[in-house]
C-alpha positions, 0 to 999 in steps of 0.5 A, a space after each residue: 368292505 362292508 361292516 356286520 355285526 356278527 350273529 348266526 343269520 349273517 354268518 349263515 349267508 356268509 357261508 352261503 355266499 362262499 359256496 356260490 363259487 363251488 363248482 356245482 354253480 356252474 353248468 355252462 362251464 361243466 358242459 364245455 369241460 365234458 366235450 373237451 374231455 371226451 374229444 380229448 380222450 378220443 383223439 388224443 394229441 390232435 384234439 390238444 392241437 386244435 384247442 392250442 390254435 384256438 384257445 392259445 393261438 399257438 400252433 402245437 404240434 408234435 414237434 414242439 409240444 414238449 418243452 426241451 432241456 435247451 428251453 429250459 436251462 435257458 430260462 434258468 440261466 436267464 435270471 441268477 438272481 431269482 434262480 438263487 431265490 429259487 434255490 433258497 425257497 426250495 431248501 426251505 420247502 423241501 426242508 418241512 416236507 422231509 419231516 413229514 415222510 414216514 417208514 413202513 413198519 410191521 408188528 409181530 405178535 408171539 401167536 405168530 401173527 404179523 400186521 403191517 402198513 407198506 407205503 410206496 410212492 405214486 410212480 408217475 404224478 401230474 402238475 399242472 400249472 396255471 399261465 395267465 398274466 401273473 406266473 406262478 412259479 411258487 406253486 411250481 415248487 410247492 407241488 414237485 416239491 413234496 412228491 420229489 421228497 415223497 420219492 415219486 419217480 416221474 414227475 410230468 408238468 403242464 402248463 399252458 403256453 403263452 404268446 409264440 408257444 412261450 413257458 415264462 421263464 421262472 415257470 421253468 426255472 423253478 422246474 428245473 429247481 423243483 424237478 420236474 422230469 418232463 415239461 408239456 405246453 398245454 393248458 386248460 381242461 385238455 392239459 387235465 383230459 391228457 394226464 388223466 387219460 394219455 395221448 401220443 405225446 403225454 403219459 397217462 398219469 395215476 394222479 393229478 395235482 395243481 391249481 388252475 381256474 374253473 375249467 381247470 377245477 372242473 376237469 379234475 372233478 370230473 376225471 376223478 376216479 380214474 385218476 387221482 388228484 389233490 383237491 378241487 381248488 377254488 377261489 383264494 381265501 383270507 379270514 383275518 381274527 383280530 382283536 383291539 391290538 391288531 394293527 389296522 394297516 397290517 390287516 388291511 394289508 393282508 386281506 388286500 394281498 388275497 383280493 388281488 389274485 381274483 375277483 372271486 377271491 374273499 377277503 374276511 377280518 372277524 375282529 371284537 373291536 368296532 374301531 379296528 373294522 372302522 380303522 382297517 375301511 380307512 387302510 384299505 379304501 387308502 391302499 387300493 389306489 396305489 396297487 397294480 391290480 386295482 380293478 380285481 381288488 375292487 370286483 373281489 372286495 365287493 362280492 366277497 369282502 367282508 367285516 364282521 364284527 364279534 361281541 366276544 372272542 368266543 363268538 369271533 372264534 365258533 365264525 372262523 370254525 365255521 367258515 373255515 378259510 383257506 388262509 387264517 391269520 390270528 392278529 390278537 394279544 396272545 395267538 397262542 392262546 386262541 390257537 388251541 380254539 381253531 379246528 378248521 383252516 387250510 394254513 394258520 398264521 399267527 401274530 403279526 409278523 407272519 403275515 400270509 404272503 410268507 406262506 405263499 412264497 417262502 416260510 415252507 408248508 404247502 401253500 396248496 390249501 383247501 378252499 371253500 369250506 373243505 379245511 372241515 375235512 381236507 388237509 394242504 398238499 402235503 407228502 401223504 399226497 404222493 403214496 399209497 399206503 398198503 396193509 400188510 397181513 400174516 398168520 400163521 395156522 395156530 393164530 388163525 385158528 384162534 379167530 377162524 370161528 369169529 371171521 366164519 359167524 361174521 362172513 355167515 351174517 353177511 351171507 357171504 358163505 364162500 367167505 366163511 368156506 375159505 377159513 373153515 377148509 384150512 381146519 377140515 370143517 364145513 360151514 
């Protein structure tokens, strides 16, 4: 990894480098995804069957597109020890998200007016679970459980088929623990299109959530507005903020934990200690040859691995807020003294025993987080993502009379005389 003296110029260069991974930088992918969506919208299941043959080398049909209850039960029973682990993780995730639940409210005033807000779970939600070489049962739990806690009635899960159409047993076991109502073996951009528009086999949903590759990200972007989406997830990111007290071996291990995800993942250390920076490089060089995803890690670090040495903690924190990383670890003498200064991060991990994988799997907060700097305005997936908020307004005649002249003036100012008349007519007035 490169060691760089932090300044405004190279900080801006970093942000520009990271932004190249966004969905605005791959027009050829956008074109392919648009064609897939159009075809699924027009041809329904037939398009899904063709794409499954093309991309997954599996002959999908109306009889096998939905994963049977028997297959799910068999997967759940295949590894009792892992099933118990899923249950323990699910309990932590459920407990954390239960604390996010809100209740409808009404504010009643003496003049007869009532204002309130009604919280209603979304009726049907689609969850996408990526396939690939590394199945992610943790993502299954992180999508399904907040939706279940919110009260979603119907959870539809789509995931790409593996060899012979099989779904990884760990994914199906997590689907059972998380509470999926239906599971379909469809992946890629075509899965997003199927959920957005519906096909003969797959129901149309109202919101789509879940991570995926760049084709999935582009597809979610394309169907947004037709359905709701959680976010457009980019490659994984970690930023470690550390001073001279940090353990270089821990820092190196944590940076590598994200680099192994994807060649486009970013791993960044911002530190006030040149010695720590040098020690971290040595530890990384020692770790990498031992790790199973060595080639991916090396590509990730070569493209998006950086170590910045800041002149002081104030400048270091400023850089942290500008970068707005998906995962932020604070490894300083007193991380809780630094915490109030942090404005932008998807999830914050405090202290040397709160390494990022704790959040990936077990602690309870959701690990589906804003990436590519969007932590400046987006939040992690949470219960609110699966709830609609509806305003409630009820006025008595006296309450409306008190405000009616102001409302009429407002409407006239905007040139909307029918609006004004709607108020005036209730009191026998003309506009």
